[in-house]
N, C-alpha and C positions, 0 to 999 in steps of 0.2 A: 321512202328513202330521205324525205324532207325532216321527217320525225326523228329517224336514226342520226341525222348529222346533228340537230338542235340538241338531242340528249349527249352526244358526244362534245358540243362547245360547252354545254353547260357542267358536264363533269371535270373538264379540265380545269377550270378555275378552282372547283372544290378541291381537287387532289393537290394543286398548288398550296390552297390554304392549308390542307392538312400538313404539308411537309415542314420541318423545322426552318424557321426563319434566320437568314445568315445576313453577315454583314453587308455583302453584295446587294441584298433584298432591300434593306435599309437604305443604301445608297443610290440603289434605283428609284425608290419611292420619292427622296429628297430631289434627285435631278429632273424628277418628273413633274415637280411643281406643288408637291403634297405639303400642306403646313405641318408643323411640329405637334399640334393635337390630332391629327388623323394619323401621323406615323406613330405617336406613341398608342394611340388605340389600336394600332394593328400591331405594335410589339406585345400589347399585354393579352392581346387574343390568340397570339401564335405561342407554338412551341419552340421555346428557345434554343437556337443552335449558333450562337453568336461566337465569334473569336474575340476574348478579353485580353488576348496578349497584347503586349507594348505596340507589336506591329499592327496587330488589328485595329488598333485604337486610333493609331496615326493614319491608318488607311480610313477610317472612318471620319476622321477630322479633315484630311485632304480632299474626301468625297462632298465635302459641303454639309457634313451632318453637324447639327449643334450640339453644344454641351449639353443640353436638358437631355435630349435623345440617347446621347451618349452614356449618362448617367442612368437612364432608365434600362439601358442595355445591361449595364454593369449590376444593375440590382437583380435584372431577371436572370443574367448568368448566376448569381450568387445563390438565387433561390433554387436553381435547377437540381443541384446534388444535395437535397436535403437527405436523403436516404443515406448518403455516405456519412453524415454527421453521427447516425445513429451508433455505430461502433465507438465513436469518441465520448460520445454521451453516456453509453455503458461503460466505459473504461473509468469515467469520472465519478460514476456512481460507485466504485469499488471501495469497500471498507478498509483503509491502510493500517488502522489500528486492531482489526479482527483477524483471528487465526485459530489454527487448530493445533493442539497438543502433540507433538510427536513422539515424546519419549519422556520418561522421568529417571534420572540417575542418583542416587544416594552415593554421598562424598564422604567418607569417613574422615574424622579428623585424627591426624596422627597423634600417638601418645609417646612421651617420653618415658620409656621402662624403667623403673628403679628408682628416678629421681626422688617420687613422693617417700618411698620406702626408706632410704636412705636417709634423706631429711627427717621424718618421722622417728627414725631410731635413733638418731643424734639428739633430737629434742628428748625424746622420752627418756635417753640415757643420763642425761642432764638432771632431769626432775627426778629419776629414781634415786640418782646419787645424793642430791639434798636431800630427798625425803627419807632415805635408809638410814642417815645418822652414820655415827663412828664406827658401830659394830655391824652394820649391817649395808654399809654403802655399796659393797661388791654385790651382793643379792639385789639391792635396789637398782644398781646401775644394769644389771643384765634384766632385770624384770620390766624396767622403764623403757629399755632399748626395744625389748621383743612388743611390748604394748604400743610404742610409738610406731615401730615398723608396721604394726597392723592397721593404725589408723592411718599412718601415712599412704599406705595402699590402697585403702579405702579411696581416700581424697583424690588420690591418682586416677581412680576407675571413674569417679565421677567428673573428674576434669577430662577425661576421654570422651564424655557424652557431648551432645550438641553436634550432631553430623549435620551437613548442609545437603541441600537437594538441587540438582541442576535439571532446569525444565526447558525443553526445546519445543519452539513453536514456529510453524509454518503460517506465514502471513497471507492473506488474501491477495496481496499485490505481488506474490512472488517471492518475496524476501524471508529469511529464516535469520533467528535470533535464539540465544541461549539466555536464561534468567536463572539467578541464584536466591535462594531464600533459606533462612534457617530452620523454619518448621515445615512439617511433612505437607505438602501441597494437597488440596481438597479435589485436586482433578486427576485424570487418568488419560491414558493415550486415547486419543480421539475427541477430548472434551474440547468444546468451543470456549475462545478466552477472548479479552479485550485489553488494550492496552492502556491504562489511565494512568496520568500522572505518571509514569515510568514504571508502574507495577501492573502485575497481570490480576484481572478480573473476572469473575465469570458472566458468559454473553447471554 
């Protein structure tokens, strides 16, 4: 019977030490006459369960706890939720300039139909009139106008070239943007890209 009782008495302090230490435990130790060094050692060896709210800190001070002990409690309280800071660290590691191409759209440059033909015909007619001489001015004008119209149409078609391209990008931080460039992009939907100095570059 004595052995059973002794085992029970020894088990109680061990269970108490295993429980998280609270503000009341610290106040109890201080009022019990333990010095700061002993209290600090007990805090470091315990599982932190402190109340670091303004009310909790005021209660510690009113209980006679020194500033050194209170600061140690705050440092232990701050070290406890280390796992909670992992998502924040992961969020900070997101590449805000990296993204994925969601689509590429060709934007055709609008053409001013007829403008080049008319201008070419007028210029060609004047040249034909001048070259045809007095006897052949009418024929020269007609031929010059026809040739000028053809040349003007070719120039007009060339002017209609130079389409631009719109590139949609979904960035890793959840934002989306569109970019425009004159040349055909080297990427396709699903390509990984990175924004460098305002322009897209392969990732």
